[in-house]
Predicted model as a PDB file, atoms N, CA, C, CB and O in Angstrom, pLDDT in the B-factor column:
MODEL        1                                                                  
ATOM      1  N   UNK A   1     118.622  45.315  82.008  1.00 84.00           N  
ATOM      2  CA  UNK A   1     118.350  44.225  82.343  1.00 84.00           C  
ATOM      3  C   UNK A   1     118.622  44.242  84.083  1.00 84.00           C  
ATOM      4  CB  UNK A   1     119.157  43.268  81.421  1.00 84.00           C  
ATOM      5  O   UNK A   1     117.840  43.705  84.868  1.00 84.00           O  
ATOM      6  N   UNK A   2     119.872  44.959  84.501  1.00 88.00           N  
ATOM      7  CA  UNK A   2     119.473  44.734  86.089  1.00 88.00           C  
ATOM      8  C   UNK A   2     118.681  45.126  86.718  1.00 88.00           C  
ATOM      9  CB  UNK A   2     120.119  44.982  86.845  1.00 88.00           C  
ATOM     10  O   UNK A   2     118.993  45.811  87.691  1.00 88.00           O  
ATOM     11  N   UNK A   3     117.252  44.840  86.410  1.00 83.00           N  
ATOM     12  CA  UNK A   3     115.901  45.381  86.722  1.00 83.00           C  
ATOM     13  C   UNK A   3     114.856  43.503  87.550  1.00 83.00           C  
ATOM     14  CB  UNK A   3     115.097  46.242  84.645  1.00 83.00           C  
ATOM     15  O   UNK A   3     114.913  42.284  87.392  1.00 83.00           O  
ATOM     16  N   UNK A   4     114.240  44.306  88.200  1.00 89.00           N  
ATOM     17  CA  UNK A   4     113.220  43.177  88.596  1.00 89.00           C  
ATOM     18  C   UNK A   4     112.511  42.292  87.362  1.00 89.00           C  
ATOM     19  CB  UNK A   4     112.007  43.912  89.430  1.00 89.00           C  
ATOM     20  O   UNK A   4     112.531  41.067  87.237  1.00 89.00           O  
ATOM     21  N   UNK A   5     111.709  43.545  86.256  1.00 86.00           N  
ATOM     22  CA  UNK A   5     111.043  42.751  85.271  1.00 86.00           C  
ATOM     23  C   UNK A   5     111.701  41.724  84.837  1.00 86.00           C  
ATOM     24  CB  UNK A   5     110.698  43.401  84.242  1.00 86.00           C  
ATOM     25  O   UNK A   5     110.969  40.749  84.668  1.00 86.00           O  
ATOM     26  N   UNK A   6     112.804  41.553  84.588  1.00 88.00           N  
ATOM     27  CA  UNK A   6     114.101  40.859  84.131  1.00 88.00           C  
ATOM     28  C   UNK A   6     114.398  39.368  85.214  1.00 88.00           C  
ATOM     29  CB  UNK A   6     115.514  42.169  84.293  1.00 88.00           C  
ATOM     30  O   UNK A   6     115.020  38.385  84.811  1.00 88.00           O  
ATOM     31  N   UNK A   7     113.850  39.480  86.510  1.00 90.00           N  
ATOM     32  CA  UNK A   7     114.675  38.430  87.772  1.00 90.00           C  
ATOM     33  C   UNK A   7     113.606  36.860  86.903  1.00 90.00           C  
ATOM     34  CB  UNK A   7     114.033  39.051  90.367  1.00 90.00           C  
ATOM     35  O   UNK A   7     112.412  36.966  86.623  1.00 90.00           O  
ATOM     36  N   UNK A   8     114.274  35.840  86.703  1.00 92.00           N  
ATOM     37  CA  UNK A   8     114.575  34.778  86.560  1.00 92.00           C  
ATOM     38  C   UNK A   8     113.098  34.387  86.986  1.00 92.00           C  
ATOM     39  CB  UNK A   8     115.841  34.339  87.230  1.00 92.00           C  
ATOM     40  O   UNK A   8     112.854  33.385  86.313  1.00 92.00           O  
ATOM     41  N   UNK A   9     112.160  34.633  87.649  1.00 89.00           N  
ATOM     42  CA  UNK A   9     110.537  34.116  87.355  1.00 89.00           C  
ATOM     43  C   UNK A   9     110.188  34.682  87.330  1.00 89.00           C  
ATOM     44  CB  UNK A   9     109.699  33.480  87.842  1.00 89.00           C  
ATOM     45  O   UNK A   9     109.180  34.814  88.023  1.00 89.00           O  
ATOM     46  N   UNK A  10     110.766  35.956  86.244  1.00 88.00           N  
ATOM     47  CA  UNK A  10     109.963  36.702  85.243  1.00 88.00           C  
ATOM     48  C   UNK A  10     109.995  36.611  83.961  1.00 88.00           C  
ATOM     49  CB  UNK A  10     110.101  37.794  85.338  1.00 88.00           C  
ATOM     50  O   UNK A  10     109.197  37.034  83.124  1.00 88.00           O  
ATOM     51  N   UNK A  11     111.074  35.965  83.831  1.00 89.00           N  
ATOM     52  CA  UNK A  11     111.776  35.936  82.867  1.00 89.00           C  
ATOM     53  C   UNK A  11     112.942  34.986  82.548  1.00 89.00           C  
ATOM     54  CB  UNK A  11     112.073  36.956  82.860  1.00 89.00           C  
ATOM     55  O   UNK A  11     114.114  35.316  82.727  1.00 89.00           O  
ATOM     56  N   UNK A  12     112.597  33.897  82.110  1.00 94.00           N  
ATOM     57  CA  UNK A  12     113.343  32.661  82.322  1.00 94.00           C  
ATOM     58  C   UNK A  12     114.369  32.594  80.783  1.00 94.00           C  
ATOM     59  CB  UNK A  12     112.096  31.198  82.564  1.00 94.00           C  
ATOM     60  O   UNK A  12     114.160  32.909  79.611  1.00 94.00           O  
ATOM     61  N   UNK A  13     115.646  31.955  81.611  1.00 95.00           N  
ATOM     62  CA  UNK A  13     116.850  32.051  80.598  1.00 95.00           C  
ATOM     63  C   UNK A  13     115.940  31.962  79.042  1.00 95.00           C  
ATOM     64  CB  UNK A  13     118.166  30.526  80.876  1.00 95.00           C  
ATOM     65  O   UNK A  13     116.183  32.656  78.054  1.00 95.00           O  
ATOM     66  N   UNK A  14     115.116  31.164  79.130  1.00 95.00           N  
ATOM     67  CA  UNK A  14     114.778  30.569  77.593  1.00 95.00           C  
ATOM     68  C   UNK A  14     114.257  31.844  77.116  1.00 95.00           C  
ATOM     69  CB  UNK A  14     113.561  29.168  77.409  1.00 95.00           C  
ATOM     70  O   UNK A  14     114.394  32.155  75.933  1.00 95.00           O  
ATOM     71  N   UNK A  15     113.558  32.748  78.108  1.00 93.00           N  
ATOM     72  CA  UNK A  15     112.615  33.882  77.398  1.00 93.00           C  
ATOM     73  C   UNK A  15     114.359  34.717  76.392  1.00 93.00           C  
ATOM     74  CB  UNK A  15     111.455  35.348  79.149  1.00 93.00           C  
ATOM     75  O   UNK A  15     114.469  34.753  75.166  1.00 93.00           O  
ATOM     76  N   UNK A  16     114.883  34.980  76.890  1.00 92.00           N  
ATOM     77  CA  UNK A  16     116.458  35.701  76.693  1.00 92.00           C  
ATOM     78  C   UNK A  16     116.668  34.668  75.000  1.00 92.00           C  
ATOM     79  CB  UNK A  16     118.068  35.140  78.532  1.00 92.00           C  
ATOM     80  O   UNK A  16     116.666  35.173  73.877  1.00 92.00           O  
ATOM     81  N   UNK A  17     116.785  33.591  75.233  1.00 94.00           N  
ATOM     82  CA  UNK A  17     117.593  32.863  73.997  1.00 94.00           C  
ATOM     83  C   UNK A  17     116.623  33.144  73.298  1.00 94.00           C  
ATOM     84  CB  UNK A  17     118.078  31.270  73.951  1.00 94.00           C  
ATOM     85  O   UNK A  17     117.185  33.769  72.399  1.00 94.00           O  
ATOM     86  N   UNK A  18     114.561  33.138  72.811  1.00 94.00           N  
ATOM     87  CA  UNK A  18     113.833  33.199  72.117  1.00 94.00           C  
ATOM     88  C   UNK A  18     114.168  34.701  71.603  1.00 94.00           C  
ATOM     89  CB  UNK A  18     112.650  32.775  72.649  1.00 94.00           C  
ATOM     90  O   UNK A  18     114.542  34.881  70.445  1.00 94.00           O  
ATOM     91  N   UNK A  19     114.024  35.700  72.463  1.00 93.00           N  
ATOM     92  CA  UNK A  19     114.422  37.424  72.085  1.00 93.00           C  
ATOM     93  C   UNK A  19     115.096  37.160  71.242  1.00 93.00           C  
ATOM     94  CB  UNK A  19     115.188  38.499  73.063  1.00 93.00           C  
ATOM     95  O   UNK A  19     114.621  37.116  70.107  1.00 93.00           O  
ATOM     96  N   UNK A  20     116.887  36.796  71.536  1.00 95.00           N  
ATOM     97  CA  UNK A  20     117.306  36.443  70.488  1.00 95.00           C  
ATOM     98  C   UNK A  20     117.225  36.379  69.413  1.00 95.00           C  
ATOM     99  CB  UNK A  20     117.406  35.964  70.507  1.00 95.00           C  
ATOM    100  O   UNK A  20     116.993  37.362  68.708  1.00 95.00           O  
ATOM    101  N   UNK A  21     117.427  34.970  68.889  1.00 96.00           N  
ATOM    102  CA  UNK A  21     116.599  34.260  68.047  1.00 96.00           C  
ATOM    103  C   UNK A  21     115.920  35.051  67.250  1.00 96.00           C  
ATOM    104  CB  UNK A  21     115.778  33.481  68.662  1.00 96.00           C  
ATOM    105  O   UNK A  21     116.418  35.266  66.146  1.00 96.00           O  
ATOM    106  N   UNK A  22     114.653  35.670  67.579  1.00 94.00           N  
ATOM    107  CA  UNK A  22     112.899  35.504  67.072  1.00 94.00           C  
ATOM    108  C   UNK A  22     112.985  37.204  66.905  1.00 94.00           C  
ATOM    109  CB  UNK A  22     111.336  34.687  68.603  1.00 94.00           C  
ATOM    110  O   UNK A  22     112.682  37.654  65.800  1.00 94.00           O  
ATOM    111  N   UNK A  23     113.430  38.241  68.079  1.00 95.00           N  
ATOM    112  CA  UNK A  23     113.112  39.344  68.253  1.00 95.00           C  
ATOM    113  C   UNK A  23     111.937  39.732  69.272  1.00 95.00           C  
ATOM    114  CB  UNK A  23     112.951  39.690  67.117  1.00 95.00           C  
ATOM    115  O   UNK A  23     111.254  38.722  69.441  1.00 95.00           O  
ATOM    116  N   UNK A  24     111.579  40.516  69.812  1.00 89.00           N  
ATOM    117  CA  UNK A  24     110.521  41.036  71.040  1.00 89.00           C  
ATOM    118  C   UNK A  24     110.165  41.961  70.388  1.00 89.00           C  
ATOM    119  CB  UNK A  24     110.972  41.489  72.553  1.00 89.00           C  
ATOM    120  O   UNK A  24     110.813  42.793  69.753  1.00 89.00           O  
ATOM    121  N   UNK A  25     108.610  41.764  70.610  1.00 90.00           N  
ATOM    122  CA  UNK A  25     108.141  43.385  71.275  1.00 90.00           C  
ATOM    123  C   UNK A  25     108.521  44.565  72.110  1.00 90.00           C  
ATOM    124  CB  UNK A  25     107.336  43.292  71.883  1.00 90.00           C  
ATOM    125  O   UNK A  25     108.997  44.225  73.193  1.00 90.00           O  
ATOM    126  N   UNK A  26     108.457  45.684  71.942  1.00 86.00           N  
ATOM    127  CA  UNK A  26     108.795  46.347  72.778  1.00 86.00           C  
ATOM    128  C   UNK A  26     107.570  46.112  74.247  1.00 86.00           C  
ATOM    129  CB  UNK A  26     108.968  47.736  72.033  1.00 86.00           C  
ATOM    130  O   UNK A  26     106.361  46.091  74.017  1.00 86.00           O  
ATOM    131  N   UNK A  27     107.996  45.991  75.359  1.00 81.00           N  
ATOM    132  CA  UNK A  27     107.487  46.064  76.105  1.00 81.00           C  
ATOM    133  C   UNK A  27     107.607  46.410  77.528  1.00 81.00           C  
ATOM    134  CB  UNK A  27     107.222  45.442  75.868  1.00 81.00           C  
ATOM    135  O   UNK A  27     106.692  46.823  78.239  1.00 81.00           O  
ATOM    136  N   UNK A  28     109.034  46.165  77.932  1.00 79.00           N  
ATOM    137  CA  UNK A  28     108.930  46.628  79.349  1.00 79.00           C  
ATOM    138  C   UNK A  28     110.047  48.320  79.195  1.00 79.00           C  
ATOM    139  CB  UNK A  28     109.703  45.065  80.641  1.00 79.00           C  
ATOM    140  O   UNK A  28     110.532  49.064  80.048  1.00 79.00           O  
ATOM    141  N   UNK A  29     110.058  48.322  77.895  1.00 78.00           N  
ATOM    142  CA  UNK A  29     111.166  49.782  78.023  1.00 78.00           C  
ATOM    143  C   UNK A  29     110.520  50.723  76.419  1.00 78.00           C  
ATOM    144  CB  UNK A  29     113.579  49.115  77.806  1.00 78.00           C  
ATOM    145  O   UNK A  29     109.788  50.389  75.487  1.00 78.00           O  
ATOM    146  N   UNK A  30     111.058  51.637  76.681  1.00 82.00           N  
ATOM    147  CA  UNK A  30     110.001  52.463  75.332  1.00 82.00           C  
ATOM    148  C   UNK A  30     110.944  53.378  74.597  1.00 82.00           C  
ATOM    149  CB  UNK A  30     108.525  53.632  75.981  1.00 82.00           C  
ATOM    150  O   UNK A  30     111.027  54.594  74.423  1.00 82.00           O  
ATOM    151  N   UNK A  31     111.834  51.975  74.122  1.00 86.00           N  
ATOM    152  CA  UNK A  31     112.975  52.677  72.975  1.00 86.00           C  
ATOM    153  C   UNK A  31     112.829  51.737  71.465  1.00 86.00           C  
ATOM    154  CB  UNK A  31     114.949  52.483  73.704  1.00 86.00           C  
ATOM    155  O   UNK A  31     113.711  51.756  70.606  1.00 86.00           O  
ATOM    156  N   UNK A  32     111.615  50.975  71.352  1.00 91.00           N  
ATOM    157  CA  UNK A  32     110.995  50.501  70.138  1.00 91.00           C  
ATOM    158  C   UNK A  32     111.110  48.370  70.429  1.00 91.00           C  
ATOM    159  CB  UNK A  32     112.168  51.359  68.489  1.00 91.00           C  
ATOM    160  O   UNK A  32     111.122  47.687  71.453  1.00 91.00           O  
ATOM    161  N   UNK A  33     111.163  48.055  69.089  1.00 92.00           N  
ATOM    162  CA  UNK A  33     111.060  46.134  69.542  1.00 92.00           C  
ATOM    163  C   UNK A  33     112.240  46.122  69.138  1.00 92.00           C  
ATOM    164  CB  UNK A  33     109.907  44.763  68.695  1.00 92.00           C  
ATOM    165  O   UNK A  33     113.020  46.856  68.531  1.00 92.00           O  
ATOM    166  N   UNK A  34     112.202  44.917  69.702  1.00 88.00           N  
ATOM    167  CA  UNK A  34     114.287  44.598  69.652  1.00 88.00           C  
ATOM    168  C   UNK A  34     113.895  43.375  68.495  1.00 88.00           C  
ATOM    169  CB  UNK A  34     115.504  43.659  71.808  1.00 88.00           C  
ATOM    170  O   UNK A  34     113.037  42.498  68.595  1.00 88.00           O  
ATOM    171  N   UNK A  35     114.936  43.679  67.256  1.00 93.00           N  
ATOM    172  CA  UNK A  35     115.152  43.094  67.063  1.00 93.00           C  
ATOM    173  C   UNK A  35     115.930  42.123  67.130  1.00 93.00           C  
ATOM    174  CB  UNK A  35     114.985  43.382  66.773  1.00 93.00           C  
ATOM    175  O   UNK A  35     116.958  42.248  67.797  1.00 93.00           O  
ATOM    176  N   UNK A  36     115.492  40.255  66.099  1.00 96.00           N  
ATOM    177  CA  UNK A  36     116.897  39.588  66.257  1.00 96.00           C  
ATOM    178  C   UNK A  36     117.957  39.689  66.204  1.00 96.00           C  
ATOM    179  CB  UNK A  36     117.110  39.013  65.882  1.00 96.00           C  
ATOM    180  O   UNK A  36     118.492  40.543  65.496  1.00 96.00           O  
ATOM    181  N   UNK A  37     118.702  38.722  67.047  1.00 96.00           N  
ATOM    182  CA  UNK A  37     119.838  39.328  66.791  1.00 96.00           C  
ATOM    183  C   UNK A  37     121.112  37.846  66.125  1.00 96.00           C  
ATOM    184  CB  UNK A  37     120.251  40.223  68.437  1.00 96.00           C  
ATOM    185  O   UNK A  37     121.278  36.738  66.635  1.00 96.00           O  
ATOM    186  N   UNK A  38     121.758  38.411  64.928  1.00 96.00           N  
ATOM    187  CA  UNK A  38     121.953  37.101  64.137  1.00 96.00           C  
ATOM    188  C   UNK A  38     123.402  36.963  64.417  1.00 96.00           C  
ATOM    189  CB  UNK A  38     121.558  37.131  62.446  1.00 96.00           C  
ATOM    190  O   UNK A  38     124.014  38.004  64.658  1.00 96.00           O  
ATOM    191  N   UNK A  39     124.214  35.539  64.423  1.00 96.00           N  
ATOM    192  CA  UNK A  39     125.409  35.223  64.907  1.00 96.00           C  
ATOM    193  C   UNK A  39     125.926  34.756  66.139  1.00 96.00           C  
ATOM    194  CB  UNK A  39     125.904  36.008  64.746  1.00 96.00           C  
ATOM    195  O   UNK A  39     127.111  34.681  66.464  1.00 96.00           O  
ATOM    196  N   UNK A  40     124.497  34.320  67.071  1.00 96.00           N  
ATOM    197  CA  UNK A  40     125.001  33.879  68.180  1.00 96.00           C  
ATOM    198  C   UNK A  40     125.006  33.090  68.227  1.00 96.00           C  
ATOM    199  CB  UNK A  40     124.785  34.066  69.015  1.00 96.00           C  
ATOM    200  O   UNK A  40     124.159  32.575  67.497  1.00 96.00           O  
ATOM    201  N   UNK A  41     125.713  32.276  68.905  1.00 96.00           N  
ATOM    202  CA  UNK A  41     125.742  30.544  69.610  1.00 96.00           C  
ATOM    203  C   UNK A  41     124.989  30.400  70.610  1.00 96.00           C  
ATOM    204  CB  UNK A  41     127.116  29.965  70.232  1.00 96.00           C  
ATOM    205  O   UNK A  41     124.763  31.212  71.506  1.00 96.00           O  
ATOM    206  N   UNK A  42     124.482  29.084  70.432  1.00 94.00           N  
ATOM    207  CA  UNK A  42     123.863  28.575  72.148  1.00 94.00           C  
ATOM    208  C   UNK A  42     124.623  29.584  73.170  1.00 94.00           C  
ATOM    209  CB  UNK A  42     124.413  26.612  72.708  1.00 94.00           C  
ATOM    210  O   UNK A  42     124.304  30.533  73.885  1.00 94.00           O  
ATOM    211  N   UNK A  43     125.909  28.796  72.819  1.00 95.00           N  
ATOM    212  CA  UNK A  43     126.706  29.038  74.017  1.00 95.00           C  
ATOM    213  C   UNK A  43     127.139  30.417  74.472  1.00 95.00           C  
ATOM    214  CB  UNK A  43     127.823  28.340  73.872  1.00 95.00           C  
ATOM    215  O   UNK A  43     127.438  30.725  75.626  1.00 95.00           O  
ATOM    216  N   UNK A  44     127.130  31.328  73.241  1.00 96.00           N  
ATOM    217  CA  UNK A  44     127.425  33.289  73.543  1.00 96.00           C  
ATOM    218  C   UNK A  44     126.039  33.394  74.347  1.00 96.00           C  
ATOM    219  CB  UNK A  44     127.442  34.729  71.678  1.00 96.00           C  
ATOM    220  O   UNK A  44     126.115  34.036  75.395  1.00 96.00           O  
ATOM    221  N   UNK A  45     125.045  32.971  74.083  1.00 96.00           N  
ATOM    222  CA  UNK A  45     123.627  33.882  74.533  1.00 96.00           C  
ATOM    223  C   UNK A  45     123.732  33.197  75.927  1.00 96.00           C  
ATOM    224  CB  UNK A  45     121.845  33.591  73.525  1.00 96.00           C  
ATOM    225  O   UNK A  45     123.126  33.875  76.757  1.00 96.00           O  
ATOM    226  N   UNK A  46     124.243  32.188  76.412  1.00 96.00           N  
ATOM    227  CA  UNK A  46     124.292  31.260  77.799  1.00 96.00           C  
ATOM    228  C   UNK A  46     125.884  32.184  78.245  1.00 96.00           C  
ATOM    229  CB  UNK A  46     124.448  28.959  77.457  1.00 96.00           C  
ATOM    230  O   UNK A  46     126.350  31.635  79.244  1.00 96.00           O  
ATOM    231  N   UNK A  47     126.439  32.920  77.962  1.00 96.00           N  
ATOM    232  CA  UNK A  47     127.534  33.221  78.433  1.00 96.00           C  
ATOM    233  C   UNK A  47     126.723  35.041  79.029  1.00 96.00           C  
ATOM    234  CB  UNK A  47     128.988  33.010  77.075  1.00 96.00           C  
ATOM    235  O   UNK A  47     126.649  35.514  80.163  1.00 96.00           O  
ATOM    236  N   UNK A  48     126.244  35.624  77.649  1.00 95.00           N  
ATOM    237  CA  UNK A  48     124.988  36.646  78.169  1.00 95.00           C  
ATOM    238  C   UNK A  48     124.148  36.668  79.318  1.00 95.00           C  
ATOM    239  CB  UNK A  48     124.051  36.630  77.359  1.00 95.00           C  
ATOM    240  O   UNK A  48     124.102  37.571  80.152  1.00 95.00           O  
ATOM    241  N   UNK A  49     123.506  35.648  79.308  1.00 96.00           N  
ATOM    242  CA  UNK A  49     123.042  35.219  80.198  1.00 96.00           C  
ATOM    243  C   UNK A  49     122.930  35.082  81.604  1.00 96.00           C  
ATOM    244  CB  UNK A  49     123.119  34.727  79.936  1.00 96.00           C  
ATOM    245  O   UNK A  49     122.053  35.230  82.456  1.00 96.00           O  
ATOM    246  N   UNK A  50     124.581  34.620  81.530  1.00 97.00           N  
ATOM    247  CA  UNK A  50     125.559  34.482  82.774  1.00 97.00           C  
ATOM    248  C   UNK A  50     125.557  35.751  83.473  1.00 97.00           C  
ATOM    249  CB  UNK A  50     127.091  34.118  82.379  1.00 97.00           C  
ATOM    250  O   UNK A  50     125.472  35.881  84.695  1.00 97.00           O  
ATOM    251  N   UNK A  51     125.656  36.672  82.622  1.00 97.00           N  
ATOM    252  CA  UNK A  51     126.415  37.743  83.405  1.00 97.00           C  
ATOM    253  C   UNK A  51     125.501  38.731  83.207  1.00 97.00           C  
ATOM    254  CB  UNK A  51     127.914  38.146  82.948  1.00 97.00           C  
ATOM    255  O   UNK A  51     125.858  39.880  83.465  1.00 97.00           O  
ATOM    256  N   UNK A  52     124.150  38.488  82.715  1.00 96.00           N  
ATOM    257  CA  UNK A  52     123.217  39.864  83.111  1.00 96.00           C  
ATOM    258  C   UNK A  52     122.506  38.588  84.403  1.00 96.00           C  
ATOM    259  CB  UNK A  52     121.741  40.796  81.374  1.00 96.00           C  
ATOM    260  O   UNK A  52     121.842  38.974  85.364  1.00 96.00           O  
ATOM    261  N   UNK A  53     122.753  37.430  84.203  1.00 96.00           N  
ATOM    262  CA  UNK A  53     122.245  36.756  86.121  1.00 96.00           C  
ATOM    263  C   UNK A  53     123.021  37.259  87.665  1.00 96.00           C  
ATOM    264  CB  UNK A  53     122.706  34.778  86.220  1.00 96.00           C  
ATOM    265  O   UNK A  53     122.578  37.389  88.807  1.00 96.00           O  
ATOM    266  N   UNK A  54     124.358  37.452  87.061  1.00 97.00           N  
ATOM    267  CA  UNK A  54     125.112  37.455  88.226  1.00 97.00           C  
ATOM    268  C   UNK A  54     125.166  38.911  88.777  1.00 97.00           C  
ATOM    269  CB  UNK A  54     126.500  36.875  87.951  1.00 97.00           C  
ATOM    270  O   UNK A  54     125.423  39.154  89.956  1.00 97.00           O  
ATOM    271  N   UNK A  55     124.870  39.984  87.716  1.00 96.00           N  
ATOM    272  CA  UNK A  55     124.828  41.162  87.890  1.00 96.00           C  
ATOM    273  C   UNK A  55     122.929  41.232  89.003  1.00 96.00           C  
ATOM    274  CB  UNK A  55     125.074  41.959  86.083  1.00 96.00           C  
ATOM    275  O   UNK A  55     122.566  41.592  90.123  1.00 96.00           O  
ATOM    276  N   UNK A  56     122.470  40.801  88.096  1.00 96.00           N  
ATOM    277  CA  UNK A  56     121.046  41.065  89.050  1.00 96.00           C  
ATOM    278  C   UNK A  56     121.145  40.491  89.970  1.00 96.00           C  
ATOM    279  CB  UNK A  56     119.724  40.707  88.632  1.00 96.00           C  
ATOM    280  O   UNK A  56     120.384  40.948  90.823  1.00 96.00           O  
ATOM    281  N   UNK A  57     122.136  39.040  90.573  1.00 97.00           N  
ATOM    282  CA  UNK A  57     122.119  38.424  91.813  1.00 97.00           C  
ATOM    283  C   UNK A  57     123.104  39.640  92.951  1.00 97.00           C  
ATOM    284  CB  UNK A  57     122.863  36.694  91.560  1.00 97.00           C  
ATOM    285  O   UNK A  57     122.865  39.909  94.128  1.00 97.00           O  
ATOM    286  N   UNK A  58     123.963  40.047  92.260  1.00 97.00           N  
ATOM    287  CA  UNK A  58     125.090  40.775  92.588  1.00 97.00           C  
ATOM    288  C   UNK A  58     124.166  42.152  93.874  1.00 97.00           C  
ATOM    289  CB  UNK A  58     125.946  41.464  90.783  1.00 97.00           C  
ATOM    290  O   UNK A  58     124.314  42.472  95.053  1.00 97.00           O  
ATOM    291  N   UNK A  59     123.091  42.643  92.523  1.00 97.00           N  
ATOM    292  CA  UNK A  59     121.849  43.718  92.979  1.00 97.00           C  
ATOM    293  C   UNK A  59     120.928  43.253  93.969  1.00 97.00           C  
ATOM    294  CB  UNK A  59     120.897  44.106  91.790  1.00 97.00           C  
ATOM    295  O   UNK A  59     119.984  43.978  94.283  1.00 97.00           O  
ATOM    296  N   UNK A  60     121.074  42.230  94.455  1.00 96.00           N  
ATOM    297  CA  UNK A  60     119.481  41.802  95.304  1.00 96.00           C  
ATOM    298  C   UNK A  60     118.412  41.511  94.392  1.00 96.00           C  
ATOM    299  CB  UNK A  60     118.782  43.091  96.277  1.00 96.00           C  
ATOM    300  O   UNK A  60     117.353  41.269  94.971  1.00 96.00           O  
ATOM    301  N   UNK A  61     118.360  41.451  92.831  1.00 95.00           N  
ATOM    302  CA  UNK A  61     117.189  41.429  91.972  1.00 95.00           C  
ATOM    303  C   UNK A  61     116.294  40.353  92.302  1.00 95.00           C  
ATOM    304  CB  UNK A  61     117.551  41.324  90.584  1.00 95.00           C  
ATOM    305  O   UNK A  61     115.066  40.391  92.373  1.00 95.00           O  
ATOM    306  N   UNK A  62     117.361  39.041  92.563  1.00 95.00           N  
ATOM    307  CA  UNK A  62     117.546  37.472  93.229  1.00 95.00           C  
ATOM    308  C   UNK A  62     117.815  37.199  93.846  1.00 95.00           C  
ATOM    309  CB  UNK A  62     117.964  36.691  93.058  1.00 95.00           C  
ATOM    310  O   UNK A  62     118.554  38.123  94.184  1.00 95.00           O  
ATOM    311  N   UNK A  63     117.933  36.279  94.768  1.00 95.00           N  
ATOM    312  CA  UNK A  63     118.786  35.664  96.446  1.00 95.00           C  
ATOM    313  C   UNK A  63     118.410  34.286  95.799  1.00 95.00           C  
ATOM    314  CB  UNK A  63     117.894  36.107  98.567  1.00 95.00           C  
ATOM    315  O   UNK A  63     119.031  33.405  96.395  1.00 95.00           O  
ATOM    316  N   UNK A  64     117.799  33.888  95.024  1.00 95.00           N  
ATOM    317  CA  UNK A  64     118.128  32.206  95.061  1.00 95.00           C  
ATOM    318  C   UNK A  64     119.127  31.815  93.885  1.00 95.00           C  
ATOM    319  CB  UNK A  64     116.614  31.215  94.812  1.00 95.00           C  
ATOM    320  O   UNK A  64     118.928  32.053  92.694  1.00 95.00           O  
ATOM    321  N   UNK A  65     120.137  31.230  94.379  1.00 95.00           N  
ATOM    322  CA  UNK A  65     121.575  30.912  93.790  1.00 95.00           C  
ATOM    323  C   UNK A  65     120.735  30.375  92.254  1.00 95.00           C  
ATOM    324  CB  UNK A  65     122.745  29.446  94.891  1.00 95.00           C  
ATOM    325  O   UNK A  65     121.110  30.879  91.195  1.00 95.00           O  
ATOM    326  N   UNK A  66     119.461  29.206  92.254  1.00 95.00           N  
ATOM    327  CA  UNK A  66     119.593  28.518  91.173  1.00 95.00           C  
ATOM    328  C   UNK A  66     118.987  29.633  90.267  1.00 95.00           C  
ATOM    329  CB  UNK A  66     118.930  27.074  91.206  1.00 95.00           C  
ATOM    330  O   UNK A  66     118.461  29.135  89.271  1.00 95.00           O  
ATOM    331  N   UNK A  67     118.931  30.530  90.297  1.00 95.00           N  
ATOM    332  CA  UNK A  67     118.120  31.692  89.391  1.00 95.00           C  
ATOM    333  C   UNK A  67     119.979  31.917  88.262  1.00 95.00           C  
ATOM    334  CB  UNK A  67     117.299  33.747  90.852  1.00 95.00           C  
ATOM    335  O   UNK A  67     119.825  32.629  87.270  1.00 95.00           O  
ATOM    336  N   UNK A  68     121.246  31.436  88.436  1.00 96.00           N  
ATOM    337  CA  UNK A  68     122.716  31.254  87.901  1.00 96.00           C  
ATOM    338  C   UNK A  68     123.005  30.182  86.834  1.00 96.00           C  
ATOM    339  CB  UNK A  68     123.614  30.906  89.062  1.00 96.00           C  
ATOM    340  O   UNK A  68     124.010  29.796  86.237  1.00 96.00           O  
ATOM    341  N   UNK A  69     121.809  29.893  86.848  1.00 95.00           N  
ATOM    342  CA  UNK A  69     121.611  28.187  86.204  1.00 95.00           C  
ATOM    343  C   UNK A  69     122.419  28.417  84.959  1.00 95.00           C  
ATOM    344  CB  UNK A  69     119.736  27.540  85.735  1.00 95.00           C  
ATOM    345  O   UNK A  69     123.278  27.600  84.627  1.00 95.00           O  
ATOM    346  N   UNK A  70     122.138  29.657  84.155  1.00 94.00           N  
ATOM    347  CA  UNK A  70     123.383  29.461  82.804  1.00 94.00           C  
ATOM    348  C   UNK A  70     124.458  29.767  82.832  1.00 94.00           C  
ATOM    349  CB  UNK A  70     123.271  30.050  81.675  1.00 94.00           C  
ATOM    350  O   UNK A  70     125.171  29.989  81.853  1.00 94.00           O  
ATOM    351  N   UNK A  71     124.842  29.851  84.306  1.00 95.00           N  
ATOM    352  CA  UNK A  71     126.440  29.822  84.829  1.00 95.00           C  
ATOM    353  C   UNK A  71     127.080  28.554  85.174  1.00 95.00           C  
ATOM    354  CB  UNK A  71     126.621  30.618  86.109  1.00 95.00           C  
ATOM    355  O   UNK A  71     128.232  28.296  85.524  1.00 95.00           O  
ATOM    356  N   UNK A  72     125.667  27.558  84.921  1.00 91.00           N  
ATOM    357  CA  UNK A  72     126.465  26.009  85.462  1.00 91.00           C  
ATOM    358  C   UNK A  72     127.071  25.480  84.118  1.00 91.00           C  
ATOM    359  CB  UNK A  72     125.211  24.599  86.194  1.00 91.00           C  
ATOM    360  O   UNK A  72     127.866  24.540  84.128  1.00 91.00           O  
ATOM    361  N   UNK A  73     126.696  26.078  83.006  1.00 64.00           N  
ATOM    362  CA  UNK A  73     126.822  25.362  81.391  1.00 64.00           C  
ATOM    363  C   UNK A  73     128.269  25.114  81.002  1.00 64.00           C  
ATOM    364  CB  UNK A  73     126.182  26.423  80.098  1.00 64.00           C  
ATOM    365  O   UNK A  73     128.538  24.619  79.908  1.00 64.00           O  
TER     366      UNK A  73                                                      
ENDMDL                                                                          
END                                                                             
């Protein structure tokens, strides 16, 4: 997830929520489709997104602090 493919301008936070709830087809990786992840609350998904965004920001994947919106909730 610490890759330019997943920066906020390409994959908004909502796309992570949708992937967790509905799963997603393989598109930026070669290990198959992602199944839905049951049992996570919206708050827990936001915490995961915040963690990923903080890693991306720290590694200069993006530089606009607005990309850390998931960390504000």
